[in-house]
N, C-alpha and C positions, 0 to 999 in steps of 0.2 A: 500672345495673350489668349488667342482663340483656342490654341492647343490646351493650355492650362484650364480654361473653362470647360472644355470637353472632358478632360481627365476628372475634374471635380464633379461634373455632372454624372460621369460613369460611376464614380465612387458612391455618390448619393443614390443612384439608381440601384446599385448592388445592395446598399444598406437598406433601402426601402423594401427591396425584394426579400431580404432576410427577415425583416420585421414582419412583413406580410406572411411569410412562411411560418413563422412562430406564432403570430397572432391568430391564424386560422386553425391552429391545432394540427397542422400538417406534419410536424415533427413528432414521430412516434417515440414516446418515452418508456415503452414497455420494457421491463427487465428481461422478458423472454426473447427479445430481438437482439441477436449478437451484434457487437459493434463491427463496423466495417473497417477495412484496412486503413483508410485515411484517418478515421476517428482514433484507432489504436495508435497510429504513429504520432498524431498531434498530442494525444493524452500522454504518451510516453515521453515525448520531448518536453512538454510543459512540466511534467512531474520531475524529470531529471534536472532540468534547468532551475526549477524552483527550489529543489532540495539542495543543489550545489550552491545556490546563492545564500540560503538561509542556515544551513547546517554548519556547526563549528567543526574544526579539524581536531577536536579533542579525542584523545585515545581513551578507550574504556579503562577506568581505574580498576576494574575487576577482571581484566583479561587474564585467562589462565587460572583463575581462582575456582577450585572445585566446589566450594561452598556457595559461591555466587551462581554457578551453573545450576546447582540443585535448587536454589531460591528462584532462579529464572524459570526453571522447569515448572515449579508450582504456579507461578504467574501465567506462564504459557498455557498450562492445562486449564486454568480458570478462564482466560480471556482470548486465547488465540487459536487453539487446536480446533475449535468449533468450525472456523472458517478456513484456516490454512491447512489443517491436517498436519501430518508429520510422516517421516519414513515409517511405513508399516501401519499408519493410522490415517484412515480416510476422513475427510471433512464431514461434518454432519449434513443433514438435509438442508439446514439453513445455509451452510457454506456452499452447497451445491447450487443453490438458487441465486447466488450473487452474480450480478452483471455490472461491471466486469468481474470475472472470477478472482477470488483471492489468490495471489501467486503462491507457488510452491517455494517456500523460503530456503530450500537447499539449492535452488538454481544459481548458476554462476552470476546472473544479472543482479541477484539479491546479495549474494555473498561477496561480490566485488565492491559493494558500497563500503564507504569508510564507517568506522564505529560512530563517528559524529553524525553521519547521514542516517544510519539505522536508528540512533537515539532520537534524532529529530522526527523521523517518520512515526516512531512509536509514541513520542510525546505529543505530536501535533495532529496525527491522523492524516487522512487524505480525503478531501472533499469529494462528494458524489461517487464514492466507491463502496461504502459500507465500513471502511476502516476508521474506527473511532479514535479520538485523541485521548491518550491515557495520562497526559500531563496534568489535567485538572484533578485527577483522582489518585495519582501515584507520585511518590517522592522521586527525585532524580536517581537516588541510589537504587530504587526498585527497577526503574527503567534501564539503568546500566546492567543490572542483573539479567533482565530480559535480553538485552543485547548480547551478553555473555552466553546465554543459552542459545540464541539464534546462531552464533558462531559455532557452537557445539552441535547443532542440529544435524548436519551431514554425517556426523559420527555417532549418532544415537545408538545406545546399547539396547540389547533386547529387554533388559530390566526397565530402562527408561521408556521404551516403547510400551511396555505393559502398563506403566504408570500413567501414560497419556491416553490410553484407550478408555472408553466409557465403561462404567461398571456394568456387568452383565446380570 
C-alpha cells in the first residue's frame, strides 16, 4: 500500500511540475525554435498511430486516371505547393517559415502511406502543423484527385513542373 501511495504521489508531482512549467510560460512556443529529437519522435508516433486508427483502407477510385491527376495538379497548385513545394519547385516563403516544416511529399515515408491514409490527412489536416483540413471545403472526389496527384508527384514531368511554378 505504501508503494502504491509513493507511485501516485510521484505521478502527481510530475503532473504538477508540468502544469507549473506551462503556467509560468517556460515552454517556448516560437516557430523559430526547431523541435527537439524527442518532440519529433513523439509527434511522428502520434500522427502515425492516429492516422492508422482513423483512415479507411479504401483504394483511390481515380488511381491511374490521367484526367484525375490533371485535376489533382490544379488543386495542388492552388492549395499545397505553397508549403510543400514539388520536384523542381521550392516552397514559398510562407512554407519556409513553417515549424514543423511541411514534408516533401515525394519522400518514401509519405508515399508509403495507403491511399486511405493520404485521403484522411488531406481531408482532416494535422493539428498544430499548419496543415489545414480540406474536407470542409472540398468534395471527396476532389480530395481523391489530390491523392492521385500525390502518387504521381515523384514522376512529375517538366511541363507539370512549369505549371506548378509561380508566374514570373
